[in-house]
N, C-alpha and C positions, 0 to 999 in steps of 0.2 A: 168248259175249256178255259184254261188260264191265259193270261196275257202272254206268258212265255211260250205256251203251246201255239198260240196264234202267230206270234212273231217268228217262230221256228219254221212256219209254213211259207213265209214270204221269202222267196228264193233270191231276191236281189240284195238282201241285207246280210252283212257279215256280222260276226259276234259283237264287234265294237259298236256297230249301229244299233243292234238289238238292245245292248246294254244302255245306250244313250236314250233310246225310246222309253225303256223302262224307267230310267232316271227322270226323264222329263215328265212322265205321267205321275211318278211318285212326288216330284217337286210340285206339280200342279195340285195334287190332293193335299199335300202338307200345307201349301200356301192358302188354299181355301179354308182349311181348318184353322190355321193360325190367324188369318184375317178375321174370321168369325169370332174366334176367342178374344182377339184384341179389341174387337168392337165393344165387348163387355168390360174391358179393363178401365175405361175412363179416358181422361186426357193424356196427351203425350204419345198416343199410339197411331196417329193419323198417317205418318210416313210409313210405318210398318204395314199398316193395312193397305195403303196405296201400292206399295212395292209388291206385297204378296199378291194382290189382285192382278197386277201387271204380269208377274211371273206366271201365275196360274193360266192366264190367257196365252201368253207367248210360248211357254213351254209345251202346252198341249198342242198348239198350232205347229210348233217345230216338230214334234213327234209325228203329227199327221203328214207333214211335208216329207219327212224321211220315209215314212211308210209308203208313200206314193211315188218315191224316187224323184222328187221334184229337183229341178236344177237350181232352185233357190235355197235348198236346205243348208248348204254350207254358209251362205250369208246369214241365214237365220240362226245358225249355230253360234256364230260370233256374237250376235246381239243377245242371244239367250244366255251365253256364258257371262257376258258383262252384266246383264240384268240380275241373273242368279247371284253373282258375287256381290253386287250392291245390296241386294235384299238380304243375303246372308250376313253381311256386315251390319246392317240395321238390326236384324233379328238378334244377333249375338249381343247387342247392347242391352237387351231386356232380360230380366231374371226369370220370366215366365217359362215354365217347362215347354209349352207349345212353341215359343219363340226359339228356345235352344234346340229343340228337335228339328224345327224347320231350318234353322241355320245349318245343321249338320247335313240334312238332306240336300240343301241348296249347294253346299260345297261340293258334294259328289256330282251333282248335275252340272255345275259350272265346269268341273274338270272334264267330264265326258263331252260336254259341248265344245270345249276348247279343242279337244282331240278331233272332233268332227269338222271344226273350222279350219284345221291345219291341212 
């Protein structure tokens, strides 16, 4: 069963929430990959690694809060959008393919989290 299949069974979620959950999990995975790859890049990558690790934790937590219909998910969405945007800005400054891909994924996640916060 795919993530989309599972999310389609959660009846309290609308399509926009399902998309945000998918984006958050994708952002978490991309950030874990980016942070690990950056660790092998040498100096100058500490901020990218730190932000990617923060996003991975926060985005996956936000997705779990939405899945359980937590009353705190809109507050988390606002923070997640801000963090994703900050990390996307950092990643986009680096020429590495993993950083550039991560920045693209984070932009999408920030956008959908902003919608959830509104």
